[in-house]
Every structure is written in C-alpha cells, then in structure tokens.
mmCIF file as gemmi writes it, N, C-alpha and C atoms, coordinates in Angstrom:
data_model
loop_
_atom_site.group_PDB
_atom_site.id
_atom_site.type_symbol
_atom_site.label_atom_id
_atom_site.label_alt_id
_atom_site.label_comp_id
_atom_site.label_asym_id
_atom_site.label_entity_id
_atom_site.label_seq_id
_atom_site.pdbx_PDB_ins_code
_atom_site.Cartn_x
_atom_site.Cartn_y
_atom_site.Cartn_z
_atom_site.occupancy
_atom_site.B_iso_or_equiv
_atom_site.pdbx_formal_charge
_atom_site.auth_seq_id
_atom_site.auth_asym_id
_atom_site.pdbx_PDB_model_num
ATOM 1 N N . MET Axp A 1 ? -15.483 -2.972 2.623 1 0 ? 1 A 1
ATOM 2 C CA . MET Axp A 1 ? -14.495 -2.356 2.92 1 0 ? 1 A 1
ATOM 3 C C . MET Axp A 1 ? -13.549 -2.044 4.025 1 0 ? 1 A 1
ATOM 4 N N . ILE Axp A 2 ? -12.356 -1.999 3.891 1 0 ? 2 A 1
ATOM 5 C CA . ILE Axp A 2 ? -11.314 -2.266 4.831 1 0 ? 2 A 1
ATOM 6 C C . ILE Axp A 2 ? -11.04 -1.373 5.595 1 0 ? 2 A 1
ATOM 7 N N . ASP Axp A 3 ? -11.518 -1.958 7.156 1 0 ? 3 A 1
ATOM 8 C CA . ASP Axp A 3 ? -11.057 -0.906 7.6 1 0 ? 3 A 1
ATOM 9 C C . ASP Axp A 3 ? -9.018 -0.246 8.05 1 0 ? 3 A 1
ATOM 10 N N . ILE Axp A 4 ? -8.771 1.002 7.507 1 0 ? 4 A 1
ATOM 11 C CA . ILE Axp A 4 ? -7.741 0.971 7.662 1 0 ? 4 A 1
ATOM 12 C C . ILE Axp A 4 ? -6.905 1.72 8.414 1 0 ? 4 A 1
ATOM 13 N N . LYS Axp A 5 ? -7.08 2.069 9.774 1 0 ? 5 A 1
ATOM 14 C CA . LYS Axp A 5 ? -6.957 1.917 10.874 1 0 ? 5 A 1
ATOM 15 C C . LYS Axp A 5 ? -6.384 0.507 11.662 1 0 ? 5 A 1
ATOM 16 N N . ALA Axp A 6 ? -7.626 -0.012 11.145 1 0 ? 6 A 1
ATOM 17 C CA . ALA Axp A 6 ? -7.248 -1.942 11.786 1 0 ? 6 A 1
ATOM 18 C C . ALA Axp A 6 ? -5.624 -2.775 11.132 1 0 ? 6 A 1
ATOM 19 N N . VAL Axp A 7 ? -5.588 -2.423 10.048 1 0 ? 7 A 1
ATOM 20 C CA . VAL Axp A 7 ? -4.645 -2.698 9.275 1 0 ? 7 A 1
ATOM 21 C C . VAL Axp A 7 ? -3.508 -2.073 9.086 1 0 ? 7 A 1
ATOM 22 N N . GLY Axp A 8 ? -3.679 -0.381 9.42 1 0 ? 8 A 1
ATOM 23 C CA . GLY Axp A 8 ? -2.17 -0.482 10.133 1 0 ? 8 A 1
ATOM 24 C C . GLY Axp A 8 ? -2.121 -0.597 11.127 1 0 ? 8 A 1
ATOM 25 N N . ALA Axp A 9 ? -2.796 -1.168 12.1 1 0 ? 9 A 1
ATOM 26 C CA . ALA Axp A 9 ? -2.364 -1.217 13.297 1 0 ? 9 A 1
ATOM 27 C C . ALA Axp A 9 ? -1.459 -3.079 13.696 1 0 ? 9 A 1
ATOM 28 N N . ASN Axp A 10 ? -2.536 -3.915 13.131 1 0 ? 10 A 1
ATOM 29 C CA . ASN Axp A 10 ? -1.785 -4.739 12.324 1 0 ? 10 A 1
ATOM 30 C C . ASN Axp A 10 ? -0.233 -4.816 11.873 1 0 ? 10 A 1
ATOM 31 N N . ILE Axp A 11 ? 0.037 -4.369 10.848 1 0 ? 11 A 1
ATOM 32 C CA . ILE Axp A 11 ? 0.77 -4.179 10.446 1 0 ? 11 A 1
ATOM 33 C C . ILE Axp A 11 ? 1.941 -3.583 11.495 1 0 ? 11 A 1
ATOM 34 N N . ALA Axp A 12 ? 1.949 -2.42 12.264 1 0 ? 12 A 1
ATOM 35 C CA . ALA Axp A 12 ? 2.673 -2.455 12.988 1 0 ? 12 A 1
ATOM 36 C C . ALA Axp A 12 ? 3.237 -3.337 14.267 1 0 ? 12 A 1
ATOM 37 N N . ASP Axp A 13 ? 2.367 -4.009 14.778 1 0 ? 13 A 1
ATOM 38 C CA . ASP Axp A 13 ? 1.79 -5.323 15.784 1 0 ? 13 A 1
ATOM 39 C C . ASP Axp A 13 ? 2.695 -5.817 14.683 1 0 ? 13 A 1
ATOM 40 N N . ILE Axp A 14 ? 1.98 -6.467 13.665 1 0 ? 14 A 1
ATOM 41 C CA . ILE Axp A 14 ? 3.05 -7.897 12.79 1 0 ? 14 A 1
ATOM 42 C C . ILE Axp A 14 ? 4.911 -7.546 12.494 1 0 ? 14 A 1
ATOM 43 N N . ARG Axp A 15 ? 4.337 -6.272 11.965 1 0 ? 15 A 1
ATOM 44 C CA . ARG Axp A 15 ? 6.267 -5.029 12.398 1 0 ? 15 A 1
ATOM 45 C C . ARG Axp A 15 ? 6.951 -5.857 14.049 1 0 ? 15 A 1
ATOM 46 N N . ARG Axp A 16 ? 6.532 -5.321 14.938 1 0 ? 16 A 1
ATOM 47 C CA . ARG Axp A 16 ? 7.637 -5.354 16.338 1 0 ? 16 A 1
ATOM 48 C C . ARG Axp A 16 ? 7.471 -6.984 16.554 1 0 ? 16 A 1
ATOM 49 N N . LYS Axp A 17 ? 6.655 -7.798 16.356 1 0 ? 17 A 1
ATOM 50 C CA . LYS Axp A 17 ? 6.183 -8.864 16.548 1 0 ? 17 A 1
ATOM 51 C C . LYS Axp A 17 ? 8.343 -9.039 15.83 1 0 ? 17 A 1
ATOM 52 N N . ASN Axp A 18 ? 8.229 -8.686 14.233 1 0 ? 18 A 1
ATOM 53 C CA . ASN Axp A 18 ? 8.953 -9.651 13.483 1 0 ? 18 A 1
ATOM 54 C C . ASN Axp A 18 ? 10.574 -8.208 13.667 1 0 ? 18 A 1
ATOM 55 N N . ASN Axp A 19 ? 10.551 -7.79 14.785 1 0 ? 19 A 1
ATOM 56 C CA . ASN Axp A 19 ? 11.686 -7.131 15.805 1 0 ? 19 A 1
ATOM 57 C C . ASN Axp A 19 ? 12.518 -5.946 14.383 1 0 ? 19 A 1
ATOM 58 N N . LEU Axp A 20 ? 11.409 -5.052 13.689 1 0 ? 20 A 1
ATOM 59 C CA . LEU Axp A 20 ? 11.841 -4.338 13.011 1 0 ? 20 A 1
ATOM 60 C C . LEU Axp A 20 ? 11.334 -3.155 13.474 1 0 ? 20 A 1
ATOM 61 N N . THR Axp A 21 ? 12.508 -2.813 12.604 1 0 ? 21 A 1
ATOM 62 C CA . THR Axp A 21 ? 11.927 -1.018 12.554 1 0 ? 21 A 1
ATOM 63 C C . THR Axp A 21 ? 10.74 -0.816 11.709 1 0 ? 21 A 1
ATOM 64 N N . GLN Axp A 22 ? 11.064 0.555 10.995 1 0 ? 22 A 1
ATOM 65 C CA . GLN Axp A 22 ? 9.858 0.774 10.21 1 0 ? 22 A 1
ATOM 66 C C . GLN Axp A 22 ? 10.387 1.211 8.944 1 0 ? 22 A 1
ATOM 67 N N . GLU Axp A 23 ? 11.931 1.656 9.042 1 0 ? 23 A 1
ATOM 68 C CA . GLU Axp A 23 ? 12.789 2.129 8.338 1 0 ? 23 A 1
ATOM 69 C C . GLU Axp A 23 ? 12.693 0.668 7.501 1 0 ? 23 A 1
ATOM 70 N N . GLN Axp A 24 ? 13.246 -0.722 8.349 1 0 ? 24 A 1
ATOM 71 C CA . GLN Axp A 24 ? 14.133 -1.532 8.189 1 0 ? 24 A 1
ATOM 72 C C . GLN Axp A 24 ? 12.757 -2.892 6.703 1 0 ? 24 A 1
ATOM 73 N N . LEU Axp A 25 ? 11.14 -1.935 7.737 1 0 ? 25 A 1
ATOM 74 C CA . LEU Axp A 25 ? 10.187 -2.656 7.065 1 0 ? 25 A 1
ATOM 75 C C . LEU Axp A 25 ? 10.48 -1.875 5.224 1 0 ? 25 A 1
ATOM 76 N N . ALA Axp A 26 ? 10.845 -0.459 5.603 1 0 ? 26 A 1
ATOM 77 C CA . ALA Axp A 26 ? 10.383 0.418 4.402 1 0 ? 26 A 1
ATOM 78 C C . ALA Axp A 26 ? 11.325 -0.001 3.242 1 0 ? 26 A 1
ATOM 79 N N . GLU Axp A 27 ? 12.857 -0.097 3.534 1 0 ? 27 A 1
ATOM 80 C CA . GLU Axp A 27 ? 13.557 -0.784 3.021 1 0 ? 27 A 1
ATOM 81 C C . GLU Axp A 27 ? 13.404 -2.127 2.351 1 0 ? 27 A 1
ATOM 82 N N . LEU Axp A 28 ? 13.24 -2.871 3.506 1 0 ? 28 A 1
ATOM 83 C CA . LEU Axp A 28 ? 12.389 -4.049 2.784 1 0 ? 28 A 1
ATOM 84 C C . LEU Axp A 28 ? 10.955 -4.076 1.28 1 0 ? 28 A 1
ATOM 85 N N . ALA Axp A 29 ? 10.425 -3.459 1.739 1 0 ? 29 A 1
ATOM 86 C CA . ALA Axp A 29 ? 9.445 -3.364 0.909 1 0 ? 29 A 1
ATOM 87 C C . ALA Axp A 29 ? 9.85 -1.765 0.186 1 0 ? 29 A 1
ATOM 88 N N . SER Axp A 30 ? 10.104 -1.891 0.059 1 0 ? 30 A 1
ATOM 89 C CA . SER Axp A 30 ? 10.654 -0.492 -1.688 1 0 ? 30 A 1
ATOM 90 C C . SER Axp A 30 ? 9.615 0.213 -1.4 1 0 ? 30 A 1
ATOM 91 N N . LEU Axp A 31 ? 9.483 0.689 -0.217 1 0 ? 31 A 1
ATOM 92 C CA . LEU Axp A 31 ? 8.743 2.278 0.247 1 0 ? 31 A 1
ATOM 93 C C . LEU Axp A 31 ? 9.611 2.92 0.995 1 0 ? 31 A 1
ATOM 94 N N . SER Axp A 32 ? 9.028 4.451 1.426 1 0 ? 32 A 1
ATOM 95 C CA . SER Axp A 32 ? 9.558 5.481 1.71 1 0 ? 32 A 1
ATOM 96 C C . SER Axp A 32 ? 9.324 5.346 4.241 1 0 ? 32 A 1
ATOM 97 N N . THR Axp A 33 ? 9.756 5.429 4.616 1 0 ? 33 A 1
ATOM 98 C CA . THR Axp A 33 ? 9.842 5.287 5.8 1 0 ? 33 A 1
ATOM 99 C C . THR Axp A 33 ? 8.369 6.199 6.569 1 0 ? 33 A 1
ATOM 100 N N . ASN Axp A 34 ? 8.482 7.486 5.989 1 0 ? 34 A 1
ATOM 101 C CA . ASN Axp A 34 ? 7.097 8.38 5.562 1 0 ? 34 A 1
ATOM 102 C C . ASN Axp A 34 ? 5.525 7.039 5.428 1 0 ? 34 A 1
ATOM 103 N N . TYR Axp A 35 ? 6.114 6.939 4.575 1 0 ? 35 A 1
ATOM 104 C CA . TYR Axp A 35 ? 4.693 5.691 3.959 1 0 ? 35 A 1
ATOM 105 C C . TYR Axp A 35 ? 4.848 4.793 4.692 1 0 ? 35 A 1
ATOM 106 N N . ILE Axp A 36 ? 5.333 4.33 5.493 1 0 ? 36 A 1
ATOM 107 C CA . ILE Axp A 36 ? 4.959 2.759 6.164 1 0 ? 36 A 1
ATOM 108 C C . ILE Axp A 36 ? 4.535 3.952 7.867 1 0 ? 36 A 1
ATOM 109 N N . ALA Axp A 37 ? 5.071 4.956 8.629 1 0 ? 37 A 1
ATOM 110 C CA . ALA Axp A 37 ? 3.908 5.684 9.144 1 0 ? 37 A 1
ATOM 111 C C . ALA Axp A 37 ? 2.967 5.61 9.19 1 0 ? 37 A 1
ATOM 112 N N . ARG Axp A 38 ? 3.056 6.425 8.209 1 0 ? 38 A 1
ATOM 113 C CA . ARG Axp A 38 ? 1.545 7.077 7.652 1 0 ? 38 A 1
ATOM 114 C C . ARG Axp A 38 ? 0.614 5.796 7.249 1 0 ? 38 A 1
ATOM 115 N N . VAL Axp A 39 ? 1.096 4.523 6.988 1 0 ? 39 A 1
ATOM 116 C CA . VAL Axp A 39 ? 0.007 3.226 6.938 1 0 ? 39 A 1
ATOM 117 C C . VAL Axp A 39 ? -0.508 2.919 8.428 1 0 ? 39 A 1
ATOM 118 N N . GLU Axp A 40 ? 0.928 3.347 9.614 1 0 ? 40 A 1
ATOM 119 C CA . GLU Axp A 40 ? 0.604 2.693 11.078 1 0 ? 40 A 1
ATOM 120 C C . GLU Axp A 40 ? -0.35 3.297 11.414 1 0 ? 40 A 1
ATOM 121 N N . ARG Axp A 41 ? -0.531 4.601 10.517 1 0 ? 41 A 1
ATOM 122 C CA . ARG Axp A 41 ? -1.278 5.476 12.258 1 0 ? 41 A 1
ATOM 123 C C . ARG Axp A 41 ? -2.666 5.971 10.8 1 0 ? 41 A 1
ATOM 124 N N . GLY Axp A 42 ? -2.765 4.736 10.007 1 0 ? 42 A 1
ATOM 125 C CA . GLY Axp A 42 ? -4.049 4.47 9.199 1 0 ? 42 A 1
ATOM 126 C C . GLY Axp A 42 ? -4.385 5.762 7.908 1 0 ? 42 A 1
ATOM 127 N N . GLU Axp A 43 ? -3.506 6.705 7.833 1 0 ? 43 A 1
ATOM 128 C CA . GLU Axp A 43 ? -3.948 7.548 7.175 1 0 ? 43 A 1
ATOM 129 C C . GLU Axp A 43 ? -3.574 7.723 5.791 1 0 ? 43 A 1
ATOM 130 N N . ILE Axp A 44 ? -3.3 6.868 5.237 1 0 ? 44 A 1
ATOM 131 C CA . ILE Axp A 44 ? -3.766 6.401 3.355 1 0 ? 44 A 1
ATOM 132 C C . ILE Axp A 44 ? -5.033 5.952 3.65 1 0 ? 44 A 1
ATOM 133 N N . GLN Axp A 45 ? -5.539 6.847 2.276 1 0 ? 45 A 1
ATOM 134 C CA . GLN Axp A 45 ? -6.81 6.271 2.967 1 0 ? 45 A 1
ATOM 135 C C . GLN Axp A 45 ? -6.812 5.882 1.241 1 0 ? 45 A 1
ATOM 136 N N . ASN Axp A 46 ? -5.633 5.725 0.619 1 0 ? 46 A 1
ATOM 137 C CA . ASN Axp A 46 ? -6.076 4.994 -0.835 1 0 ? 46 A 1
ATOM 138 C C . ASN Axp A 46 ? -4.383 4.241 -0.769 1 0 ? 46 A 1
ATOM 139 N N . PHE Axp A 47 ? -4.276 2.668 0.435 1 0 ? 47 A 1
ATOM 140 C CA . PHE Axp A 47 ? -3.914 2.191 0.23 1 0 ? 47 A 1
ATOM 141 C C . PHE Axp A 47 ? -3.678 0.768 -1.232 1 0 ? 47 A 1
ATOM 142 N N . SER Axp A 48 ? -3.269 1.267 -1.992 1 0 ? 48 A 1
ATOM 143 C CA . SER Axp A 48 ? -2.837 0.101 -3.156 1 0 ? 48 A 1
ATOM 144 C C . SER Axp A 48 ? -2.421 -0.999 -2.581 1 0 ? 48 A 1
ATOM 145 N N . ALA Axp A 49 ? -2.972 -2.397 -4.197 1 0 ? 49 A 1
ATOM 146 C CA . ALA Axp A 49 ? -2.537 -3.77 -3.712 1 0 ? 49 A 1
ATOM 147 C C . ALA Axp A 49 ? -1.422 -3.742 -4.057 1 0 ? 49 A 1
ATOM 148 N N . ILE Axp A 50 ? -1.094 -2.968 -4.213 1 0 ? 50 A 1
ATOM 149 C CA . ILE Axp A 50 ? 0.434 -3.783 -4.961 1 0 ? 50 A 1
ATOM 150 C C . ILE Axp A 50 ? 1.663 -3.074 -3.655 1 0 ? 50 A 1
ATOM 151 N N . ASN Axp A 51 ? 1.159 -1.675 -2.231 1 0 ? 51 A 1
ATOM 152 C CA . ASN Axp A 51 ? 1.522 -2.342 -1.757 1 0 ? 51 A 1
ATOM 153 C C . ASN Axp A 51 ? 0.772 -2.671 -0.637 1 0 ? 51 A 1
ATOM 154 N N . MET Axp A 52 ? 0.624 -2.674 -0.751 1 0 ? 52 A 1
ATOM 155 C CA . MET Axp A 52 ? 0.028 -3.712 0.757 1 0 ? 52 A 1
ATOM 156 C C . MET Axp A 52 ? 0.432 -5.346 -0.046 1 0 ? 52 A 1
ATOM 157 N N . LEU Axp A 53 ? 0.742 -5.634 -0.534 1 0 ? 53 A 1
ATOM 158 C CA . LEU Axp A 53 ? 1.187 -6.819 -1.257 1 0 ? 53 A 1
ATOM 159 C C . LEU Axp A 53 ? 2.817 -6.424 -0.91 1 0 ? 53 A 1
ATOM 160 N N . LYS Axp A 54 ? 3.427 -5.453 -1.072 1 0 ? 54 A 1
ATOM 161 C CA . LYS Axp A 54 ? 4.916 -5.27 -0.388 1 0 ? 54 A 1
ATOM 162 C C . LYS Axp A 54 ? 5.011 -5.645 1.045 1 0 ? 54 A 1
ATOM 163 N N . ILE Axp A 55 ? 4.083 -4.835 1.372 1 0 ? 55 A 1
ATOM 164 C CA . ILE Axp A 55 ? 4.51 -4.735 3.26 1 0 ? 55 A 1
ATOM 165 C C . ILE Axp A 55 ? 3.855 -6.174 3.716 1 0 ? 55 A 1
ATOM 166 N N . ALA Axp A 56 ? 3.16 -7.093 3.239 1 0 ? 56 A 1
ATOM 167 C CA . ALA Axp A 56 ? 3.015 -8.485 3.207 1 0 ? 56 A 1
ATOM 168 C C . ALA Axp A 56 ? 3.705 -9.03 3.127 1 0 ? 56 A 1
ATOM 169 N N . SER Axp A 57 ? 3.694 -9.239 2.043 1 0 ? 57 A 1
ATOM 170 C CA . SER Axp A 57 ? 5.482 -10.042 1.345 1 0 ? 57 A 1
ATOM 171 C C . SER Axp A 57 ? 6.711 -9.79 2.354 1 0 ? 57 A 1
ATOM 172 N N . SER Axp A 58 ? 6.865 -8.342 2.353 1 0 ? 58 A 1
ATOM 173 C CA . SER Axp A 58 ? 8.003 -8.101 3.759 1 0 ? 58 A 1
ATOM 174 C C . SER Axp A 58 ? 8.247 -8.506 4.786 1 0 ? 58 A 1
ATOM 175 N N . LEU Axp A 59 ? 6.18 -8.867 5.714 1 0 ? 59 A 1
ATOM 176 C CA . LEU Axp A 59 ? 6.785 -8.953 6.925 1 0 ? 59 A 1
ATOM 177 C C . LEU Axp A 59 ? 6.264 -10.571 6.842 1 0 ? 59 A 1
ATOM 178 N N . ASP Axp A 60 ? 6.522 -11.559 5.82 1 0 ? 60 A 1
ATOM 179 C CA . ASP Axp A 60 ? 6.071 -12.78 5.245 1 0 ? 60 A 1
ATOM 180 C C . ASP Axp A 60 ? 4.326 -12.851 5.726 1 0 ? 60 A 1
ATOM 181 N N . VAL Axp A 61 ? 3.713 -12.351 5.269 1 0 ? 61 A 1
ATOM 182 C CA . VAL Axp A 61 ? 2.363 -12.589 5.404 1 0 ? 61 A 1
ATOM 183 C C . VAL Axp A 61 ? 1.527 -13.029 4.827 1 0 ? 61 A 1
ATOM 184 N N . SER Axp A 62 ? 0.76 -13.696 5.114 1 0 ? 62 A 1
ATOM 185 C CA . SER Axp A 62 ? -0.471 -13.328 3.137 1 0 ? 62 A 1
ATOM 186 C C . SER Axp A 62 ? -1.063 -12.05 3.995 1 0 ? 62 A 1
ATOM 187 N N . ILE Axp A 63 ? -2.239 -11.193 1.963 1 0 ? 63 A 1
ATOM 188 C CA . ILE Axp A 63 ? -2.397 -9.862 2.617 1 0 ? 63 A 1
ATOM 189 C C . ILE Axp A 63 ? -3.371 -9.947 4.014 1 0 ? 63 A 1
ATOM 190 N N . ASP Axp A 64 ? -4.622 -11.436 3.397 1 0 ? 64 A 1
ATOM 191 C CA . ASP Axp A 64 ? -5.461 -11.097 4.456 1 0 ? 64 A 1
ATOM 192 C C . ASP Axp A 64 ? -5.213 -11.33 6.605 1 0 ? 64 A 1
ATOM 193 N N . GLU Axp A 65 ? -4.057 -11.079 6.666 1 0 ? 65 A 1
ATOM 194 C CA . GLU Axp A 65 ? -3.167 -11.444 7.429 1 0 ? 65 A 1
ATOM 195 C C . GLU Axp A 65 ? -3.247 -10.026 8.048 1 0 ? 65 A 1
ATOM 196 N N . LEU Axp A 66 ? -3.873 -9.036 7.12 1 0 ? 66 A 1
ATOM 197 C CA . LEU Axp A 66 ? -3.13 -7.578 7.484 1 0 ? 66 A 1
ATOM 198 C C . LEU Axp A 66 ? -3.959 -7.021 7.415 1 0 ? 66 A 1
ATOM 199 N N . ALA Axp A 67 ? -5.389 -7.508 7.213 1 0 ? 67 A 1
ATOM 200 C CA . ALA Axp A 67 ? -6.198 -6.831 7.437 1 0 ? 67 A 1
ATOM 201 C C . ALA Axp A 67 ? -7.132 -7.779 8.626 1 0 ? 67 A 1
C-alpha cells in the first residue's frame, strides 16, 4: 500500500529542490494547480499511475523516488 501523505511530501520536497512552484509543476505535468496542491497535502486517495508518471517525468525522477 502506498503512503499517500509520504508521496505528497516527497513530491513537494523534490519540487522545491528543483525551484519549481506548484503552478509550474502543474503546467509541466498538464495537471491543475489545485490537483498538485491536493497531492502534496496527501488528499488524493485514488492517485492514478498516469498522473504519478506525469509528475515524476516533470520532476525528472522515477516513480520509485516519489514513494
């Protein structure tokens, strides 16, 4: 089982290390800023593999690095 809160925290951490705002990450991943914010807060319970891949790709990391 994936710890959604930990994934969200990792995404926020990696995003900040890459000097990206939530808005910039959302644009790169073709997702809404609201969705990125909710993911980072661990509020998305059905986090799809496709969206996880979009975010990982936009951050230039593997999906494993998000978990």
